[in-house]
C-alpha positions, 0 to 999 in steps of 0.5 A: 581269294578268287572264288572257287570254280562253280561246283567245286564244293560238290566235286570236293564232296564226291572226291572226299567221299571216295578218298574217305572210303579208301582211307578208312579201308586202308586204315581199318585193314592195317589197324584192325586186320593186321594189328598195326598201331592206330596212329601208324595206320593213320600215317600210312593211309593218309600218305597213300590217299594224299597222293591220289587226292592231289591229282584229282583235286587239282585237275577236277575239283579246283580245275587249277593249272598249277601243277608244279612243285610249289602247288604239290608242296602246299597241298602236302603241307595242308594234308600232312597237317590235317592228316597226321597232326589234326586227325591223329589228335582227334583219333587219340581224343576219341579213343580216350573218350570212348574208353572213359565212357564205354570201356567195354566197347571193342577196338574194332568199333572204336578205332574206325569210329575215331578215324571217321570223326577225325576224317570229318574234321580233316575234310573241312580243314582240307577244303579250306587249305586246298582252296588256298593252295589252288586259287591263291591268297585272299584278295585284299579287302576294299579300303573303308571309305574315309570318315568325314571330317569332324564338324567344328565344335563351338567353344563352350562358354564356361562361367566368367 
């Protein structure tokens, strides 16, 4: 894989923070203020943020020329896996763990906290996936040098 453009990790962090704020705000509005089920709120906030994120990551973070359907499909695949499957599993796990450890904790704290943990896991997964989508597959590893031929061994003289 060619190296990402210089500074792409920093740019990804900036975009990620903005996306995180938008995602958390949309999720909290729906789950806490409007009473939408947490996983459904996660699905909606993820889809909205994913659309914004594609254009910003392609143009600014990875400075990629690929703008076609293939790039968008790859981006959507990475984002949907992370945002809908990986993050939803983390949210459910954190909510269950919080309920077992601190059962009286308010849903208004637990659900956004679970979303924050899930987004942190998702950011790492997304960076690796987006890097692949926008910069291509890894370059093949250089072939290892061939081992020198084994030295001939002298016959072992056994008892006669």
